[in-house]
C-alpha positions as CSV (number, residue, x, y, z in Angstrom):
1,M,59.0,3.8,130.4
2,R,60.2,0.5,131.8
3,S,57.0,-1.2,130.4
4,S,57.7,0.0,126.9
5,P,61.5,0.3,126.6
6,G,61.6,-0.1,122.8
7,T,59.2,2.8,122.3
8,H,61.2,5.2,124.4
9,L,64.6,4.1,123.2
10,W,63.4,4.8,119.6
11,L,62.0,8.1,120.7
12,A,65.3,9.0,122.4
13,V,67.3,8.3,119.2
14,I,64.9,10.4,117.2
15,A,65.3,13.2,119.7
16,I,69.1,13.0,119.2
17,T,68.9,13.0,115.4
18,S,66.4,15.9,115.5
19,L,68.8,17.9,117.6
20,V,71.6,17.1,115.1
21,L,69.4,18.4,112.3
22,A,68.3,21.5,114.2
23,L,72.0,22.4,114.9
24,S,73.2,21.6,111.4
25,P,73.8,24.2,108.6
26,D,71.3,24.0,105.8
27,G,73.6,22.2,103.4
28,F,74.6,19.6,105.9
29,E,71.0,19.1,107.0
30,T,70.1,18.3,103.4
31,Y,73.0,15.9,103.2
32,L,72.0,14.0,106.3
33,L,68.4,13.7,105.2
34,H,69.3,12.4,101.7
35,R,72.0,10.0,103.1
36,N,69.5,8.4,105.5
37,S,66.6,8.3,103.1
38,S,65.2,5.0,101.9
39,N,64.7,6.3,98.4
40,L,65.6,4.3,95.2
41,Y,69.1,5.7,95.0
42,Q,70.0,4.8,98.6
43,L,68.2,1.4,98.5
44,A,70.2,0.4,95.4
45,R,73.5,1.3,97.0
46,H,73.1,0.9,100.8
47,P,69.9,-1.1,101.3
48,V,70.4,-2.1,105.0
49,R,71.5,1.4,106.0
50,A,68.7,3.0,104.1
51,L,66.0,0.8,105.6
52,L,67.4,1.1,109.2
53,G,68.5,4.7,109.2
54,S,65.3,6.1,107.7
55,A,63.4,4.9,110.8
56,F,65.4,7.2,113.1
57,W,65.0,10.6,111.5
58,I,62.1,13.0,111.0
59,Q,62.3,15.8,108.5
60,D,61.2,18.6,110.7
61,P,62.8,18.7,114.2
62,A,60.1,21.1,115.3
63,S,57.5,18.2,115.1
64,L,59.4,16.1,117.7
65,L,56.8,16.8,120.4
66,F,54.0,15.8,118.1
67,Y,55.7,12.5,117.4
68,A,56.4,12.0,121.1
69,V,52.6,12.2,121.7
70,L,51.9,9.7,118.9
71,F,54.5,7.3,120.3
72,E,52.7,7.4,123.6
73,L,49.3,7.0,122.1
74,F,50.1,4.1,119.8
75,H,53.6,2.5,120.2
76,A,53.7,2.4,124.0
77,P,50.3,0.7,124.5
78,V,51.0,-1.9,121.9
79,E,54.5,-2.7,123.3
80,R,53.1,-3.0,126.8
81,W,50.3,-5.2,125.6
82,L,52.2,-7.5,123.2
83,G,55.7,-7.3,124.6
84,T,58.7,-5.7,123.0
85,A,59.5,-8.6,120.6
86,K,56.0,-8.8,119.0
87,W,55.7,-5.0,118.8
88,L,59.1,-4.7,117.2
89,F,58.2,-7.4,114.7
90,T,55.0,-5.6,113.7
91,V,56.5,-2.1,113.2
92,A,59.7,-3.4,111.6
93,T,57.8,-5.5,109.1
94,A,55.5,-2.6,108.3
95,H,58.4,-0.2,107.9
96,I,60.4,-2.5,105.6
97,A,57.5,-3.8,103.5
98,A,55.8,-0.4,103.1
99,T,59.1,1.2,102.1
100,L,60.0,-1.5,99.5
101,V,56.6,-1.7,98.0
102,S,56.1,2.1,97.7
103,Q,59.5,2.6,96.3
104,Q,58.9,-0.2,93.8
105,V,55.8,1.8,92.7
106,V,58.0,4.9,92.3
107,L,60.5,2.8,90.2
108,H,57.6,1.6,88.0
109,A,56.3,5.2,87.6
110,I,59.8,6.4,86.6
111,A,60.1,3.6,84.1
112,H,56.8,4.6,82.5
113,H,57.6,8.3,82.6
114,D,54.7,9.1,84.9
115,V,57.0,10.9,87.4
116,P,60.4,12.6,86.8
117,R,63.6,10.6,87.4
118,S,64.5,12.9,90.3
119,M,62.0,10.9,92.3
120,A,64.7,8.4,92.8
121,H,66.5,10.9,95.0
122,V,63.5,12.2,97.0
123,V,63.8,12.4,100.8
124,D,62.0,9.4,102.2
125,I,62.5,9.2,106.0
126,G,60.3,9.1,109.0
127,V,58.5,6.9,111.5
128,S,55.0,7.1,110.2
129,Y,54.9,3.6,108.7
130,G,55.6,2.1,112.1
131,L,53.0,4.3,113.7
132,A,50.4,3.2,111.1
133,A,51.2,-0.5,111.9
134,S,50.8,0.1,115.6
135,A,47.5,1.9,115.0
136,G,46.3,-1.1,113.1
137,V,47.1,-3.8,115.6
138,L,45.9,-1.6,118.5
139,A,42.4,-2.1,117.1
140,Y,42.4,-5.6,118.6
141,R,42.8,-4.1,122.1
142,L,39.4,-2.6,121.8
143,H,36.1,-4.5,121.9
144,G,32.6,-4.2,120.5
145,V,31.4,-0.9,119.2
146,R,34.6,0.9,120.2
147,R,36.6,-1.4,117.9
148,G,34.3,-0.8,115.0
149,L,34.4,3.0,115.4
150,Y,38.2,2.9,115.8
151,L,38.7,0.8,112.7
152,A,36.4,3.0,110.6
153,G,38.3,6.1,111.7
154,A,41.8,4.5,111.1
155,V,40.8,3.2,107.7
156,A,39.3,6.5,106.7
157,F,42.3,8.4,108.0
158,F,44.8,6.4,105.8
159,L,42.6,5.5,102.8
160,V,41.1,8.9,102.0
161,P,44.5,10.5,101.3
162,L,45.5,7.5,99.2
163,L,42.5,7.8,97.0
164,A,42.7,11.6,96.8
165,D,46.4,12.2,96.3
166,R,47.8,8.8,95.3
167,T,51.3,9.5,96.6
168,Y,53.8,6.8,97.4
169,T,53.8,7.9,101.1
170,D,50.0,7.5,101.3
171,L,50.4,4.0,99.8
172,G,53.0,3.1,102.4
173,H,50.7,4.2,105.2
174,A,47.9,2.1,103.8
175,I,50.2,-0.9,103.5
176,S,51.4,-0.4,107.1
177,L,47.9,-0.2,108.5
178,A,47.0,-3.4,106.6
179,I,50.1,-5.1,108.1
180,G,49.2,-4.0,111.6
181,L,45.7,-5.4,111.1
182,A,47.2,-8.7,109.6
183,C,49.2,-9.1,112.9
184,Y,46.0,-10.2,114.7
185,P,47.6,-13.7,115.4
186,L,50.2,-12.0,117.5
187,T,47.4,-10.8,119.8
188,R,46.1,-14.2,120.4
189,N,47.3,-16.0,123.6
190,P,47.3,-19.8,123.5
191,D,46.8,-19.8,127.2
192,G,43.6,-17.7,127.0
193,G,44.9,-15.0,129.4
194,G,46.5,-11.6,129.0
195,P,49.8,-10.7,127.4
196,H,52.6,-13.3,127.9
197,G,50.1,-15.9,129.1
198,K,49.2,-14.2,132.3
199,P,45.5,-14.0,133.2
200,F,43.9,-10.6,133.5
201,A,43.4,-9.3,137.0
202,P,39.7,-9.9,138.0
203,E,39.1,-6.2,138.6
204,R,40.3,-5.2,135.1
205,R,38.3,-5.7,131.9
206,P,40.3,-7.3,129.1
207,G,40.0,-4.1,127.0
208,A,41.4,-1.8,129.6
209,H,44.9,-0.4,129.4
């Protein structure tokens, strides 16, 4: 946990908000989800709160354990590898950019009567955009055939739903994965060593965690 403090602090906050949701009456639960959504309505009135708050809630508290596993599989290794600052830059950029672009698509669809106006109030919360970004940049931790297989799986996992369902959430996931892949320069070390300029230990391969 000390090697990836950002990941576990984020997860702790999500655990608290999930507990709040689980203990809230149905009406108040709905209020909390809508108030912390990054939908068009909230972005127009409280943009900073909407973008920040939406990253600390999940819609179903029962899925907390599932997200905890995903955090350990993707966020924690990336934070340990790149450092907290670079990891946070990657996931924050993906969360903000994917949210703004996908909601702009919703706005365009509403304007052209492709979706109902109620889409401006849809619940849009969660941590999946950041996870997709970490999944993308983590590809550069692998080498050779493993990287190719991992990339093929990641692209298929996020691209197939986008092509099949074409939802704004699927678009956000694809954008986040692309941002993670575009963060390759953050993985480069000008000193030619491991993370933070320190050389890898001789007994460890560069691709090992």
